[in-house]
C-alpha positions as CSV (number, residue, x, y, z in Angstrom):
1,M,17.2,-10.5,1.8
2,T,16.7,-11.1,5.8
3,R,13.5,-9.7,6.9
4,T,13.0,-7.8,10.2
5,R,10.0,-8.7,12.2
6,F,8.3,-5.8,14.2
7,I,4.9,-6.6,15.9
8,G,4.3,-9.5,13.9
9,V,5.0,-8.3,10.4
10,D,8.1,-9.0,8.5
11,Y,9.6,-6.2,6.5
12,D,12.2,-5.8,4.2
13,P,15.0,-3.1,5.0
14,L,14.5,-1.3,1.8
15,T,14.5,2.6,1.0
16,L,12.5,4.3,-1.6
17,D,15.5,4.3,-3.8
18,D,16.1,0.6,-3.3
19,L,12.7,-0.2,-4.4
20,L,13.1,1.9,-7.5
21,E,16.1,0.1,-8.5
22,R,14.4,-3.5,-7.9
23,F,11.3,-2.2,-10.0
24,G,13.3,-0.4,-12.7
25,Q,15.4,-4.1,-13.2
26,R,12.2,-6.5,-13.0
27,P,11.2,-7.3,-16.7
28,A,7.7,-6.0,-17.5
29,E,6.7,-9.9,-18.4
30,A,7.8,-11.3,-15.2
31,R,5.3,-13.2,-12.7
32,F,3.2,-11.0,-10.9
33,A,4.5,-9.9,-7.6
34,Y,3.1,-7.4,-5.2
35,L,4.3,-4.9,-2.4
36,V,2.8,-4.2,0.8
37,T,3.2,-1.2,2.5
38,P,2.0,-1.4,6.5
39,N,1.2,1.7,8.6
40,V,-0.3,1.9,12.2
41,D,-3.8,1.3,10.9
42,H,-2.7,-1.8,9.0
43,V,-0.8,-3.2,11.9
44,V,-3.4,-2.5,14.4
45,R,-6.2,-4.1,12.2
46,L,-4.2,-7.3,11.7
47,H,-4.1,-7.8,15.4
48,D,-7.9,-7.6,15.4
49,P,-10.1,-10.9,15.4
50,M,-11.1,-10.9,11.7
51,P,-13.6,-14.1,10.2
52,D,-10.9,-13.9,7.3
53,G,-7.9,-13.1,9.8
54,D,-5.8,-16.4,8.3
55,A,-6.2,-15.3,4.7
56,V,-5.5,-11.5,5.5
57,W,-2.2,-12.6,7.4
58,A,-1.2,-14.8,4.4
59,A,-1.5,-12.0,2.0
60,Y,0.7,-9.7,3.6
61,R,3.1,-12.7,4.1
62,G,3.0,-13.5,0.2
63,A,4.2,-10.1,-0.9
64,E,7.5,-10.2,-2.5
65,W,7.9,-6.9,-0.9
66,C,7.1,-5.4,2.5
67,V,8.3,-2.0,3.6
68,C,7.3,0.3,6.6
69,D,4.9,3.3,5.5
70,S,5.0,5.2,8.8
71,R,7.1,7.0,10.7
72,I,5.6,6.3,14.1
73,L,5.9,2.6,13.4
74,A,9.6,3.2,12.6
75,A,10.2,5.2,15.6
76,L,8.5,2.7,18.4
77,A,10.7,0.0,16.3
78,R,14.0,2.4,16.8
79,R,13.6,2.2,20.7
80,Q,13.6,-1.7,20.7
81,G,16.8,-1.2,18.5
82,I,15.1,-2.4,15.0
83,T,15.5,-0.4,12.4
84,L,12.9,0.2,10.0
85,P,13.7,2.5,6.8
86,V,10.5,4.4,6.0
87,A,9.0,4.3,2.2
88,P,5.6,6.2,2.2
89,G,3.4,4.6,-0.5
90,S,2.5,7.9,-1.8
91,D,5.9,8.9,-2.4
92,L,6.6,5.6,-4.2
93,T,3.8,5.9,-6.5
94,A,4.6,9.5,-7.6
95,M,8.5,8.6,-7.9
96,I,7.5,5.3,-9.8
97,L,5.2,7.3,-12.4
98,E,7.8,10.1,-12.7
99,R,10.8,8.1,-12.8
100,L,10.3,4.4,-14.0
101,C,7.3,4.7,-16.3
102,R,8.1,5.1,-20.2
103,P,5.7,6.5,-22.7
104,G,3.4,3.5,-23.7
105,D,3.8,1.6,-20.6
106,R,0.2,0.3,-19.3
107,V,-0.4,1.3,-16.0
108,A,-3.9,-0.2,-14.3
109,I,-5.5,1.4,-11.0
110,I,-8.2,-0.7,-9.2
111,G,-10.5,1.2,-7.2
112,G,-11.0,4.9,-6.7
113,R,-13.0,7.2,-9.0
114,A,-13.1,7.7,-12.4
115,E,-12.1,11.1,-12.3
116,T,-9.2,10.3,-10.4
117,A,-8.0,8.1,-13.2
118,E,-8.7,10.8,-15.8
119,R,-6.9,13.4,-13.8
120,L,-3.9,11.0,-13.8
121,R,-4.6,10.4,-17.6
122,T,-4.3,14.2,-17.9
123,R,-1.2,14.3,-15.9
124,Y,0.8,11.8,-18.1
125,P,-0.7,11.7,-21.5
126,T,2.0,9.3,-22.7
127,L,1.0,6.4,-20.3
128,D,-1.8,3.8,-21.1
129,I,-3.9,3.9,-18.1
130,V,-6.8,1.6,-17.4
131,H,-9.1,1.6,-14.5
132,H,-11.3,-0.8,-12.8
133,A,-13.7,0.5,-10.0
134,P,-14.9,-2.4,-7.7
135,P,-17.9,-2.3,-5.8
136,M,-18.0,-1.3,-1.8
137,G,-17.9,-4.2,0.1
138,L,-15.2,-5.9,-1.8
139,R,-13.4,-8.1,1.0
140,R,-17.0,-9.7,1.3
141,N,-18.0,-9.7,-2.2
142,A,-15.9,-13.1,-3.8
143,A,-17.5,-12.6,-7.2
144,A,-16.4,-8.9,-7.5
145,L,-13.3,-9.7,-5.7
146,E,-12.6,-12.6,-8.4
147,A,-13.5,-10.2,-11.5
148,A,-11.2,-7.5,-10.1
149,A,-8.4,-10.1,-10.1
150,R,-9.1,-11.2,-13.5
151,F,-9.7,-7.7,-14.8
152,A,-6.1,-6.8,-13.4
153,A,-4.1,-9.8,-14.7
154,G,-5.6,-9.3,-18.3
155,T,-4.5,-5.8,-18.2
156,R,-0.8,-6.8,-18.7
157,A,0.1,-3.9,-17.1
158,R,3.6,-3.2,-15.7
159,F,2.4,-1.3,-12.9
160,L,-0.8,-2.0,-11.1
161,F,-2.1,0.2,-8.2
162,L,-4.5,-1.4,-5.6
163,S,-6.2,1.5,-4.2
164,V,-9.5,0.1,-2.5
165,G,-8.2,0.4,1.0
166,S,-7.0,-2.5,3.7
167,P,-7.1,-5.3,3.9
168,Q,-9.1,-5.4,0.6
169,Q,-6.0,-4.4,-1.5
170,E,-3.7,-7.0,0.0
171,L,-6.3,-9.7,-0.2
172,L,-6.9,-8.8,-4.0
173,A,-3.3,-8.9,-4.7
174,A,-2.9,-12.0,-3.2
175,R,-5.9,-13.2,-5.7
176,I,-4.2,-11.7,-8.6
177,A,-0.8,-13.6,-7.7
178,A,-3.0,-16.6,-8.1
179,Q,-4.5,-15.5,-11.6
180,P,-3.0,-17.8,-14.1
181,G,-0.4,-15.7,-16.4
182,A,-0.2,-12.8,-14.2
183,T,2.2,-10.4,-14.6
184,G,3.4,-6.8,-13.7
185,I,4.0,-5.0,-10.3
186,G,0.9,-4.4,-7.8
187,L,1.5,-1.6,-5.3
188,C,-1.2,-1.6,-2.3
189,V,-1.0,1.8,-1.8
190,G,-4.5,3.0,-0.4
191,A,-5.4,6.7,-1.7
192,A,-1.6,7.3,-3.3
193,I,-3.1,8.4,-6.6
194,E,-5.3,11.0,-5.0
195,F,-1.9,12.7,-3.8
196,V,-0.4,12.4,-6.7
197,V,-3.4,14.0,-9.1
198,G,-3.7,16.7,-5.8
199,E,-6.9,15.7,-4.5
200,Q,-5.3,15.3,-1.1
201,T,-2.2,16.9,0.1
202,R,0.7,15.7,2.2
203,A,1.3,17.2,5.7
204,P,4.0,20.0,5.3
205,D,7.9,18.4,5.9
206,L,7.9,19.9,9.3
207,M,5.0,18.0,10.6
208,Q,6.2,15.0,8.9
209,R,9.7,14.9,10.4
210,L,7.7,15.7,13.9
211,H,5.5,12.3,13.3
212,L,2.6,14.4,12.6
213,E,1.0,13.4,9.4
214,W,-1.7,12.0,11.1
215,A,-2.8,14.7,12.8
216,H,-2.8,16.8,9.1
217,R,-5.1,14.0,7.9
218,L,-7.3,14.2,10.8
219,L,-8.0,17.9,10.7
220,G,-8.4,17.6,6.7
221,N,-11.0,15.0,7.4
222,P,-11.9,14.7,11.2
223,R,-15.4,13.0,10.4
224,R,-13.8,10.3,8.7
225,M,-10.7,9.9,10.3
226,W,-11.2,10.6,14.1
227,R,-11.8,7.0,14.9
228,R,-8.7,5.9,13.5
229,Y,-6.1,8.1,14.9
230,L,-7.9,8.9,17.9
231,V,-9.3,5.7,19.0
232,E,-8.2,3.1,17.5
233,G,-4.4,3.8,15.9
234,P,-3.4,4.5,20.0
235,R,-3.3,1.1,20.5
236,I,-0.1,0.6,18.7
237,F,1.6,1.5,21.8
238,L,0.3,-1.4,23.4
239,L,1.2,-4.0,20.7
240,A,4.9,-2.6,20.5
241,R,5.0,-2.6,24.4
242,R,4.0,-6.3,24.0
243,H,6.4,-6.9,21.6
244,R,9.1,-5.6,23.9
245,A,7.8,-7.7,26.6
246,R,8.3,-11.1,24.4
247,G,12.0,-10.1,23.4
């Protein structure tokens, strides 16, 4: 399958249904492979100077699946004649739990609160859900990163939801892939589990269609989100313009 490059990131032209089909056909014992879901925040950060920038880029490029998780990114690409299907990680997470998971399947959550994992167990009582909460600062804590990777590999889970934020979750996914005998499908989906259990809410459909989901999240948590959406996020337009200029 040919990937499509946009602003330095290579995307698979896969819809949510395409991903579900591939995941459903993959044997539970197959070698570990992972999905990344770049959005505007991810792409802007990837183009910032970072001490571990090479490792972060390698983690994204080492993903088995890379899909666009931003209607704004897709719209900017469309203006340049590039088609990027939008496959939101929160939607994908809910669909996996509802459609693909079978009674008795082991599901691992890395990151998030114990209360969130417990709410997911209540919602899906037939699943074997295990949880690991790494300490803050995982990106710069080699021992904690390795411990989380070993925990993930040891679970032998069918699906592993990596919920420690970007780029920690992508670095962790790459570390899990390096663990001998690691199996299952890793999904770098940020706070998706919080949406599934109702701790956070998605924007109304109209706001999503108008590419205003960012505004819904900003209004819901302005103290945390103002810098991401009002200072850092708008840089995506400059990056898109540079991409167009390079042809």
